[in-house]
C-alpha positions in Angstrom: 0.0 0.0 0.0 1.5 3.2 -1.1 1.3 6.4 1.1 -0.7 7.9 -1.7 -3.4 5.2 -1.5 -3.2 5.2 2.3 -4.4 8.8 2.6 -6.8 8.8 -0.4 -10.0 8.0 1.3 -9.4 9.2 4.8 -9.6 13.0 4.4 -13.3 13.2 3.7 -15.7 12.7 6.5 -18.6 13.7 4.4 -18.6 12.9 0.7 -21.1 14.3 -1.9 -22.0 11.9 -4.7 -24.0 12.5 -7.8 -25.6 9.6 -9.6 -24.7 11.1 -12.9 -22.1 13.9 -12.2 -20.2 15.2 -9.3 -20.1 18.8 -7.9 -18.6 20.5 -4.9 -19.7 18.9 -1.6 -19.1 22.3 0.1 -21.6 24.1 -2.0 -24.5 21.9 -0.9 -23.7 20.5 2.4 -25.0 23.5 4.3 -28.4 23.4 2.6 -29.1 20.0 4.0 -29.8 21.7 7.5 -32.0 24.7 6.7 -33.3 26.9 9.4 -36.8 26.0 10.5 -39.2 28.0 12.7 -42.7 27.3 13.9 -45.3 28.6 11.3 -42.9 28.3 8.4 -44.4 26.7 5.2 -43.4 23.1 4.6 -44.0 20.7 1.8 -45.7 17.5 3.0 -47.8 16.6 5.9 -45.9 14.2 8.4 -42.5 15.3 7.2 -40.1 15.9 9.9 -36.9 17.9 10.3 -34.5 18.5 13.2 -33.0 22.0 13.5 -31.3 23.7 16.5 -31.9 20.5 18.5 -35.6 20.7 18.0 -37.7 18.2 16.0 -40.3 19.9 13.8 -43.3 18.2 12.1 -45.1 19.4 9.1 -48.9 19.6 9.9 -51.9 21.1 8.1 -53.3 24.2 9.7 -56.4 25.5 7.9 -55.4 25.4 4.2 -51.7 25.6 4.8 -48.9 23.2 5.7 -46.7 24.6 8.4 -43.9 23.5 10.8 -44.9 22.8 14.4 -42.7 21.5 17.2 -43.0 17.9 18.0 -44.4 17.2 21.4 -42.0 15.5 23.8 -42.7 11.9 24.7 -43.8 11.2 28.3 -43.0 8.1 30.5 -41.4 5.2 28.8 -43.4 5.6 25.6 -42.2 7.1 22.4 -43.6 9.8 20.1 -46.0 8.5 17.6 -45.0 10.6 14.7 -43.2 8.5 12.0 -39.8 10.0 11.0 -38.6 10.0 7.5 -35.2 11.1 6.4 -35.6 14.0 4.0 -33.5 16.8 2.6 -33.9 20.1 0.8 -32.0 21.2 -2.2 -33.3 24.1 -4.2 -36.6 23.8 -2.5 -37.1 20.2 -3.5 -37.9 17.6 -0.8 -37.5 13.8 -1.1 -36.9 10.8 0.9 -33.6 8.9 0.9 -35.4 6.2 -1.2 -35.4 8.6 -4.1 -31.7 7.9 -5.0 -31.8 4.2 -4.5 -31.9 3.4 -8.2 -33.1 0.0 -9.3 -30.9 -2.5 -11.0 -30.6 -1.3 -14.7 -27.9 -3.3 -16.4 -30.2 -6.1 -17.6 -27.6 -8.7 -16.5 -28.0 -9.2 -12.8 -24.4 -10.0 -11.9 -23.5 -6.4 -11.3 -25.9 -3.5 -10.8 -26.2 0.1 -11.7 -27.6 1.7 -8.6 -27.5 -1.3 -6.4 -31.0 -1.5 -4.9 -32.3 -4.0 -4.2 -28.9 -5.8 -3.8 -28.5 -9.0 -5.9 -28.8 -12.0 -3.5 -25.9 -14.0 -5.1 -23.3 -11.2 -4.8 -20.6 -11.4 -2.1 -20.5 -10.4 1.5 -19.4 -6.8 1.9 -18.9 -6.6 5.7 -17.3 -8.9 8.3 -14.9 -11.6 7.4 -14.8 -12.7 3.7 -12.9 -15.9 3.4 -11.0 -15.9 0.1 -9.6 -19.3 -0.9 -6.7 -19.1 -3.3 -5.8 -21.9 -5.6 -2.7 -21.7 -7.7 -2.4 -23.2 -11.2 0.3 -23.4 -13.9 0.3 -25.0 -17.4 2.3 -27.4 -19.6 3.5 -24.6 -21.7 4.1 -22.3 -18.7 5.3 -24.3 -15.6 5.8 -22.1 -12.6 9.4 -21.2 -11.7 8.5 -18.9 -8.8 7.4 -20.2 -5.4 3.7 -20.2 -4.6 4.5 -17.7 -1.8 6.1 -15.3 -4.3 3.0 -15.5 -6.6 0.7 -14.9 -3.7 2.6 -11.8 -2.6 1.4 -10.3 -5.8 -2.2 -10.1 -4.6 -1.9 -10.2 -0.9 -2.1 -6.3 -0.6 -5.7 -6.5 -1.6 -6.7 -7.2 2.0 -5.3 -3.7 3.1 -7.0 -1.9 0.3 -10.4 -3.4 1.1 -9.9 -2.5 4.7 -9.2 1.1 3.7 -12.1 1.2 1.3 -14.6 -0.2 3.8 -13.4 1.8 6.8 -12.4 -1.5 8.3 -15.9 -3.0 8.0 -14.7 -5.8 5.6 -11.9 -8.2 6.3 -10.9 -9.9 3.1 -9.1 -12.8 4.7 -7.0 -15.0 2.4 -6.7 -18.7 2.7 -4.0 -19.5 0.2 -3.1 -23.1 -0.9 0.7 -22.9 -1.4 1.0 -25.5 -4.1 1.1 -25.4 -7.9 -1.7 -27.4 -9.6 -0.9 -28.3 -13.2 -3.8 -27.7 -15.6 -4.4 -30.2 -18.3 -3.9 -28.0 -21.3 -1.6 -25.2 -22.5 -2.4 -21.7 -21.2 -3.3 -20.6 -24.7 -6.3 -23.1 -24.7 -8.0 -21.2 -21.9 -7.4 -17.8 -23.2 -9.0 -15.3 -23.0 -10.5 -16.2 -19.7 -13.5 -14.0 -20.4 -14.3 -15.6 -23.8 -17.7 -16.9 -22.4 -19.2 -17.7 -19.1 -19.2 -21.4 -19.7 -15.6 -21.5 -20.7 -14.7 -19.5 -17.7 -16.6 -21.7 -15.3 -15.1 -24.8 -16.9 -11.6 -23.3 -16.2 -12.5 -22.7 -12.6 -14.1 -26.1 -12.2 -10.9 -27.8 -13.5 -8.7 -25.9 -11.1 -10.8 -26.5 -8.0 -11.2 -30.2 -8.9 -7.4 -30.5 -8.9 -7.1 -28.8 -5.5 -10.2 -30.4 -3.9 -8.4 -33.4 -2.4 -6.2 -30.9 -0.4 -8.6 -28.1 0.2 -11.8 -27.8 2.3 -14.0 -25.3 0.5 -16.9 -25.3 2.9 -16.0 -21.9 4.5 -15.1 -20.1 1.1 -16.9 -16.9 0.3 -14.7 -15.7 -2.5 -12.6 -18.0 -4.8 -9.4 -16.8 -6.4 -7.7 -18.9 -9.1 -4.2 -17.5 -9.3 -2.5 -18.5 -12.4 1.3 -18.6 -12.9 2.1 -14.8 -13.4 4.6 -15.7 -16.1 2.0 -17.5 -18.3 1.8 -15.0 -21.2 -0.4 -17.3 -23.3 -3.2 -16.8 -20.8 -3.8 -13.3 -22.1 -4.4 -9.9 -20.7 -7.9 -10.4 -19.2 -8.3 -11.6 -15.6 -12.1 -11.4 -15.0 -14.4 -11.6 -12.1 -16.6 -14.7 -11.6 -20.1 -13.6 -10.7 -22.7 -15.9 -11.8 -26.4 -15.7 -11.1 -29.4 -18.0 -11.1 -27.6 -20.9 -9.4 -24.9 -21.1 -12.0 -22.0 -21.0 -9.7 -20.0 -23.9 -8.4 -20.6 -26.1 -5.4 -17.6 -27.4 -3.5 -17.7 -29.4 -0.3 -21.3 -28.5 0.0 -20.7 -24.8 -0.3 -22.3 -22.9 -3.2 -19.8 -20.4 -4.5 -20.8 -17.6 -6.8 -18.1 -14.9 -6.3 -14.4 -14.9 -7.2 -11.8 -13.9 -9.8 -9.2 -15.5 -12.0 -5.9 -13.8 -12.8 -4.1 -13.5 -16.2 -0.8 -12.1 -17.3 -2.0 -8.5 -16.8 -1.6 -9.1 -13.0 2.0 -8.0 -13.5 0.8 -4.6 -14.6 -2.1 -3.9 -12.3 -0.7 -5.7 -9.1 -2.9 -6.4 -6.2 -5.5 -3.7 -7.0 -6.4 -6.0 -10.0 -8.1 -8.2 -7.4 -9.8 -5.3 -5.6 -11.3 -4.2 -8.9 -12.6 -7.7 -9.9 -13.8 -8.7 -6.5 -15.6 -5.4 -6.1 -17.6 -6.5 -9.2 -18.6 -9.5 -7.2 -19.9 -7.2 -4.6 -22.3 -5.8 -7.1 -20.4 -2.7 -8.5 -19.8 -1.7 -12.0 -16.9 -0.3 -14.1 -16.5 3.4 -14.0 -14.2 3.8 -17.1 -15.7 4.7 -20.5 -16.2 1.8 -23.0 -16.1 4.3 -25.9 -13.8 7.2 -26.8 -15.1 10.7 -27.5 -11.8 12.6 -27.8 -8.9 10.6 -29.2 -6.5 13.4 -28.5 -7.1 13.2 -24.8 -5.2 10.4 -23.2 -7.5 10.6 -20.1 -10.8 10.3 -22.2 -11.3 6.8 -21.0 -11.5 8.1 -17.4 -13.8 11.0 -18.1 -16.5 9.9 -15.6 -14.7 9.6 -12.4 -11.1 10.6 -13.4 -8.6 8.8 -11.2 -10.8 8.8 -8.2 -11.7 5.2 -8.1 -10.1 1.9 -8.8 -13.3 0.8 -10.6 -12.2 3.4 -13.2 -8.5 3.5 -13.3 -7.2 0.4 -11.6 -3.8 1.8 -10.5 -2.0 2.7 -7.4 -0.7 5.6 -9.4 -4.1 7.3 -9.6 -4.8 10.5 -7.7 -7.1 8.6 -5.2 -7.7 5.1 -6.4 -9.5 4.2 -3.1 -12.0 7.0 -3.2 -15.0 4.9 -4.5 -18.0 6.9 -5.6 -20.1 7.3 -2.4 -23.3 5.9 -3.9 -21.5 2.6 -4.4 -19.9 2.7 -1.0 -23.4 3.1 0.3 -24.6 0.1 -1.8 -21.8 -2.0 -0.3 -22.7 -1.0 3.3 -19.4 0.9 3.8 -21.0 4.4 4.1 -24.3 5.6 5.5 -26.9 7.4 3.3 -27.8 10.4 5.5 -30.0 12.2 3.0 -30.7 12.6 -0.6 -32.9 14.5 -3.0 -34.0 14.6 -6.5 -33.0 17.9 -8.2 -35.1 18.8 -11.2 -32.1 20.6 -12.8 -31.2 19.3 -16.3 -27.8 18.4 -17.5 -26.7 18.8 -21.1 -27.9 15.2 -21.6 -31.4 16.4 -20.5 -31.4 13.8 -17.8 -32.2 14.6 -14.1 -29.6 14.1 -11.5 -29.8 12.8 -8.0 -27.5 14.2 -5.3 -26.6 12.1 -2.3 -24.9 13.1 0.9 -23.3 10.3 2.7 -20.9 10.0 5.6 -18.4 7.4 6.5 -19.0 4.9 9.3 -15.7 5.6 11.1 
């Protein structure tokens, strides 16, 4: 973990995220706590707001909706008014549910928006047991030790700890042994050619290791190929099946993991963070098309270098500063308030602003 990465996500206690574009958090943060006085006009009956240590409730008075102070509860009972988290931006009020976009990718293995969270995606908090199986090939026998190969991905644990504010412990369980695959590395390349070929590759690797490994506690499965196997190609994809199409080993259904390729040597351990974060239900942030061929950063035009789901590199400006909407989806940050803002972008789409805060 470089010092640059170590400080990347810590300096923000409150992060402002936009579902489509990002603006300055400082510009809007103050508007989330507007001044409220008894008799002021409000928007919706039953709405609540806390200001200056007092809880106000929106109630109808005659033909008007106005703020009134909530009556204090007596005895051991509690106030009967239902509280909903709301916010005000530009005079628009909405509940926090407004920014919880539904799954929109049409696939199901990853999700745009992230609510409701897909059931087969991986655990995002607590201990996540990552079983590591190491394989080499007839045309690329390993010359490095299994320990040396594992060292190339072991840093992923610290990155996940930083990303999740220590809420996720990605705990490796490596099997320090090379298992020889039946065919040359070129036979399996590219690993992302199809879902079926990818699953067959994983099934062969785990079958080789099964006599030595108990997979019953596995949450995340990593097939670490010989890093010197050039024939395997430059695509080390995530394994994130749905609809029961994962693999079952020692009675444990496994539907989350990743398989490395030769590009591990370039990306280093942050490769695994990127791919495993897909199995947590998050999408790529880099652009799939080019708009300006003269701009070398055009492919990162959405989030720049501020997420490893865009630029998967420790050399980015802040590779661990994941967009806050997705940190909320993963359960690493808390959605405090959100609002739909009927202000149009150049694309004529509406934007949804979210204010979230870390759980530190």
